[in-house]
N, C-alpha and C positions, 0 to 999 in steps of 0.2 A: 753553392759554387758559382758565384757571380762571374760571368764572362765579360771581360773588359773589351777585348778585341779578338777577332778570329778571321783568318784568311786562308783560302785553299787555292793553290796553283796546281798546274799539272805539268809533269815532265814526261815526254815520250822518249823512250830509249829502247830500240828494238835490237834483237840479236843479229841482224843482217849487216851491221856495220854502219847503218845510217846515223849521222850525227844526232846527238840528243837535242830535242827541241822543247823549249819552255813556252807553255801557254799560260799567260798571266790572267788572273782574275781581273774583272773590271773594277772591283771594289771589295771592301770587307764583307764578310757574311753578315746579313742583317739579323737583328734581334728576333728570334723565333724559337718555338718549341722544338723544331727540327734541329736547329743548331745546338740548342742546349742538350737535347737527347744524344746527339752525335758525340759531343764532348764528354757527357756522362759515361757513355758506353766505352769511349776510347780510354778514359781515365780508369774505369773498372778493369778493362782488358789489360792495360799497362800494369796496374797494381798486381793483377793475378798472374802475370807472366813471370816464371821463374828464371833465374840466371841474369842478374843485374850487376853492373859495375857501379862504383861510386867514386867521384873524383872532383876535380876543380879545373878551372881554365888554365891553359898555357898563358904565358905572357902574350899580350896582344902583339901581332906582327903581321906581315904580309901573308905568311903561311896560315896564321890563325886569326883572322880578322873579326870573327863573329862577336866576340866579347866587346870589341870597340863599337861596333854598330849597335849592339844592344844597349851599351852605356849611353850612346848618343841619343837613341830613342827615349830612354828613361829620363834623360836630361832635357828633353824637348827639342833636340836638334832636328829631328824629323818625325813624322807620324808612323804609326804601326804598319800601315799599308806599305809605305816606302821601305821600311825596315824589312818587311817580308819579301818585297821585290828584289832588293839587293841580296838578301840571304839566299833566296831561291835561285838567283842567277849564279851565285857562287857554287851552290850545290850542283847545278847543272854542269858547270865547268869541271868540277871535281869528278862527277859521274862520267863525263866524256874522257877525261884524262886517264881515269882508272880502267877504262874500257869495260865497264860493267854493263850488263844488259838489263838491269832492273830499274825501270822508271817507276812512275806512280804519282799519286797526289801528295804534294808537299803541303802539310798542314802546320800552321802556326797559330798558337792560341795563348793569349795572356789572360789569366784568370786568377781569382782569389779563392782561398779556402781558409775560412776563419780570418785571421789577421795576416796571413802569409800570401805573398804574390808568387805566382809560378808562371813559367813559360814552357809550354810543351811544343816540341817539334817532332813530327812523325812523317814518315814516307809510307803512305797507305795504298795498298793495291786494290784493284777492282776484282769482283767475282760475279758470276751470274746467279740470279735467283729467279724463281717463278712467281709471278704476280697474277692476280685475278682482275680482269677488267670489269667495268660496270655492267656489261651485258653477259657476264659470267663466262668469258673466254680466258684461257690461259695464255700468258705471253712471257717470254724471257726478258728480264731486265737486268741491268748492271747495278751493282751496289758496292759501297765501300766495305771492304773485308776487315771489319774491326776485330774479328775473332783471331786472326793470325797476323799480328803486327810484328814485323821483323826488325825494322829500323826506327828507333824512337829514343828521345832523350827528354828529361824534365829538369829544368833549372829552377832552383829555389832562389828567386830573385832577392827576397828579403834576407836570406842567410848570406848570400853573396855580398850584399851591400852592408849589412850590419855586422858581419863576422868574417872579415876578409882573410883571417887565418884558417878558416874552416877548410877541410880537405874532402868534404862530402856534400857540397851544395848542388852537385850535378849527379843525377842517376841516368843510366843508359842501359839499353838491352844488350846482352851478350849472347846472341842467338847461336844456333847451330848452322847458319847458312854459310859459314866460312870466314876465316880471319880477315881476308882481303876486303870483303864487303863491310865487316864490322869496323875495320880500321879506317876506311875511307869516310864513313859516316862520323866516326869519332873525330877525325881530322877536321871535318866540316864544322862540327860543334866547337872544336878547339879544346878538347877535353883530355886531360891526363888522369890516369887512375890514381886516386889518392888514399884509398882505404880498402882493405880486404874484408868485404862483408862476411863471407864464410869464416875467415880466420877470426874476426872480431866476435862473431857469434859463438864459435868454439871456445874462445877465451872466456866469454861470459858464462858459458855452461860449466867450464872447468872451475871458475871462481865460485859458482853456486855450489858445486859438489864439495869444494874445499870448505865453504861456509857451513854447509850442513854437517860435515865431519867435525869442524871446530866447535860448533855449538852443541854437538851431541844431541841432535834433534831426533825424536822418536820417529819410527818408520812411517806411521800414518801421517804425522804432521809434515814429514819430508815430502811425501807423495803429494800432499795438498799444495805445498809451496812450489814444488816442481810444476804442478799443473797450472798454478797461477802464473808462473814465469812464462810457460809455453803459450797459454791462452792470451796473455797480454801481448807477447811478442808477435804472435800470429795475427792478432787484431791490428797491430800497428802495421804489419806487412800488408794486410788487406787494404788499409787506408793509404798506403804509400808513405807512412810516417816512420821516423826512427824510434828506436827504443831509448827512452830517457831513464838513466840509471836511478835518479832520485825518485821518480814516479814509480818505477818498478820496485824499488826498495820499500816504499810505503805500502805497496800492495802485498808484498811478501810477508811483512810483519807490521800489522796496523798498530800494535801496542808500542813497538820500537821502530818507527818508520825509517830511521836513518841507519839502522843496524847493518844491513847488507851493504848499503852504500859506503859506510865508514870502513867496513871490512875490505871492500875492493880497493879503496884508496890507501888504506894502511899497508896492504900487501903489494901494492904497486903492480897491478896487472897490466898497466899501460892502456887501459880502456879510456875512450873519449867519454865525455859527459853524455853524448848521444851516439848511437851506433846503428848502422843499417841491419835489420833482421834478415837472416838468410833462411828461407822456409825449408830448404832441403836439410840443412843442419838441424833445425828445430824438430823436424819430423822424426829424426833418428834419436831424439832425446826422450827416452822413457826409461822407467825403472823396472828391472826384473827383481821380484821379491819372492821369498818363500820362507816358511817356518815349519819345523818339525822336531819333536823330541829335544827341546832345549837349544836347537840350532836356528838362528835367524840370519838370513842373507838378503842383502838389498844392494843393488848397484845399477849405475846408469848403463844403458844399452851401448853407448859409444865405447865403453871400456872392453867390451867383448871382442876377442881377437887381438887385444893388446896386453893390458895388465891382467886380463882374465881370459883363460882358455877353457872351453867346454869340450870334454871327451864324451860324446854321445854314447859310444859303445860301452865305456866303463862307468858312465854315470857320475863323472867326477869333474870338479872345477879346480884349475890351477891358478893361484893368486900370486901376483907379483906387485912389489911396491906397497907392502902393508903399511897402514898408518903407524906412525911412531908410537903412539899411545898403546896400541894393541901389541906391538913388538915388545915394548918394555914389560907389559903384563905377562907375556908368554915367557920372557927371559926370567922374570922373578918366579913364575910358577915352576920353571924347570930347574931352578937353582937348588 
């Protein structure tokens, strides 16, 4: 994860009505193991945080100027430090106008991961920690609280530049701190939501269930393929990377690597070539299975309470929306 540029400014904003004050860094963060460790921890914390939105820039305007400044920096119009100063000044202005009490350290980092360029912008709070001095005395120190990041966004610069039609080159945290706080930071980034991560993940899982039914895959093989799907998707989420349909298809069926991908395209589920994984949705996706006296039942957990109802007292399952193939067999058997 080579870091190209990194700057940290500080914004003081207290709840007593005092105007927000921006304290600018003197220069970029120097190349050091401390800087690299900080960004590694921030990246890991960001990837692990549930509840993200995915989107794209609004058209550049006076209300949403960040994309223009970023484009000018990338084109060599000014250096990264000046870009961060202009952006931090705008963030401070928005913070003051929104009358929000949350200041913090405004962190800007341009880095590479593989062949992809990213820009991470985060507002990081301070917290107290206990440190040991050289003469073995305890003392309270302040540290950046990377475990609880509330306001942050990551821009896939390469995707933005190379695929301008994309609707998911920006990810941002959608925390529980309140809509007003989320909206002001998203306005600062100039981002509009472009893709529904949980909805896309649910559609992918529905497509997989339909695929398993259409292929008449045996129970054990279906469980293995479901596990492959979830493990791959969770790994992508951990790295902050999207699910790639072609890659996933190859993992699900190595003998016919395009089989699942072609099924999705033929059925027109409306899925993008890549989609953001939603960990909460994936965690709910597991199969309930059972077999006894000639009866074999297997279904995804997300169907429970919808197409499938369980009566615990009576020990019965009620099924709705039976597969057409099964319905036709039952009709012929009852004729």
